[in-house]
C-alpha positions in Angstrom: -85.7 87.7 -26.0 -86.1 85.4 -23.0 -84.6 81.9 -22.7 -87.9 80.2 -23.7 -88.1 82.1 -27.0 -85.3 80.0 -28.5 -85.7 76.4 -29.6 -84.5 73.9 -27.0 -82.3 72.3 -29.7 -80.4 75.6 -30.2 -79.8 76.0 -26.5 -78.6 72.4 -26.2 -76.3 72.8 -29.1 -74.7 76.0 -27.7 -74.3 74.6 -24.2 -72.8 71.3 -25.6 -70.3 73.3 -27.6 -69.5 75.4 -24.6 -68.9 72.3 -22.4 -66.7 70.8 -25.2 -64.6 74.0 -25.1 -65.5 74.9 -28.7 -65.8 78.5 -27.8 -66.5 81.1 -25.1 -69.6 83.2 -24.7 -68.7 85.7 -27.4 -67.6 83.1 -30.1 -70.6 80.9 -29.5 -73.0 83.9 -29.6 -71.5 85.0 -32.9 -71.6 81.5 -34.4 -75.3 81.1 -33.5 -76.5 84.6 -34.1 -77.1 85.3 -30.4 -76.1 87.9 -27.9 -73.1 87.2 -25.7 -75.3 87.7 -22.6 -77.8 85.1 -23.8 -75.1 82.5 -24.0 -73.7 83.5 -20.6 -77.2 83.4 -19.1 -77.8 79.9 -20.5 -74.5 78.6 -19.1 -75.2 80.0 -15.7 -78.9 79.0 -15.7 -78.6 75.5 -17.1 -75.2 74.4 -15.9 -74.4 70.7 -16.5 -76.0 68.5 -19.1 -77.8 66.5 -16.4 -79.3 69.6 -14.9 -80.4 70.8 -18.4 -82.0 67.5 -19.2 -84.2 67.9 -16.0 -85.1 71.4 -16.9 -85.8 70.5 -20.5 -88.2 67.7 -19.4 -90.1 70.2 -17.2 -90.3 72.7 -20.0 -91.5 70.0 -22.4 -94.2 68.9 -20.0 -95.4 72.5 -19.6 -95.5 72.9 -23.4 -97.3 69.5 -23.8 -99.9 70.5 -21.2 -100.4 73.9 -22.9 -100.9 72.1 -26.3 -103.3 69.5 -24.7 -105.4 72.3 -23.2 -105.8 73.8 -26.7 -106.9 70.6 -28.3 -110.5 69.9 -29.3 -112.4 66.9 -27.9 -112.0 65.1 -31.2 -108.2 65.7 -31.2 -108.0 64.5 -27.6 -110.0 61.3 -28.5 -107.7 60.7 -31.4 -104.6 61.1 -29.2 -106.1 58.8 -26.6 -106.7 56.1 -29.3 -103.2 56.4 -30.6 -101.8 56.2 -27.1 -103.8 53.1 -26.3 -102.6 51.5 -29.6 -99.0 52.3 -28.7 -99.5 50.9 -25.2 -100.9 47.7 -26.7 -98.0 47.4 -29.1 -95.4 47.8 -26.4 -97.1 45.3 -24.2 -97.2 42.8 -27.0 -93.5 43.6 -27.8 -92.5 43.1 -24.2 -94.3 39.8 -24.0 -92.7 38.6 -27.3 -89.3 39.6 -26.0 -89.9 37.7 -22.7 -90.8 34.6 -24.6 -87.7 34.8 -26.8 -85.5 35.3 -23.7 -87.2 32.3 -22.1 -86.6 30.1 -25.2 -82.9 31.2 -25.4 -82.4 30.4 -21.7 -84.0 26.9 -22.2 -81.6 26.3 -25.2 -78.6 27.4 -23.1 -79.6 25.2 -20.2 -80.1 22.2 -22.6 -76.7 22.9 -24.2 -75.0 23.1 -20.8 -76.6 19.7 -19.8 -75.4 18.2 -23.0 -71.9 19.5 -22.5 -71.8 18.2 -18.9 -73.1 14.8 -20.0 -70.4 14.6 -22.8 -67.7 15.6 -20.4 -68.7 12.9 -17.9 -68.6 10.2 -20.6 -65.0 11.2 -21.5 
């Protein structure tokens, strides 16, 4: 079975355990019901966590593209609508957050002015 036939989560789990020193190829393979060579190949292929994350993103994008190509027009339109709603929500959220930060900064500035005025009177 090739690397792509296993869930990404399983591969991540095995590689994380390997990096943490929780077992070698043989022990991890036995624990997860894999072949020793599969674990060895994953370690050699995917190396460090940062490198795995990059490869996982590429694999996920390929999977997403494949899924999108198999969608009907109606499903695509529904996904587009959901994406647009999500974008609107995050834009609103970001604007609300900016306003809150602006208000907090105003209050801090006013407090600082008040403290400076009080210190000058003393």
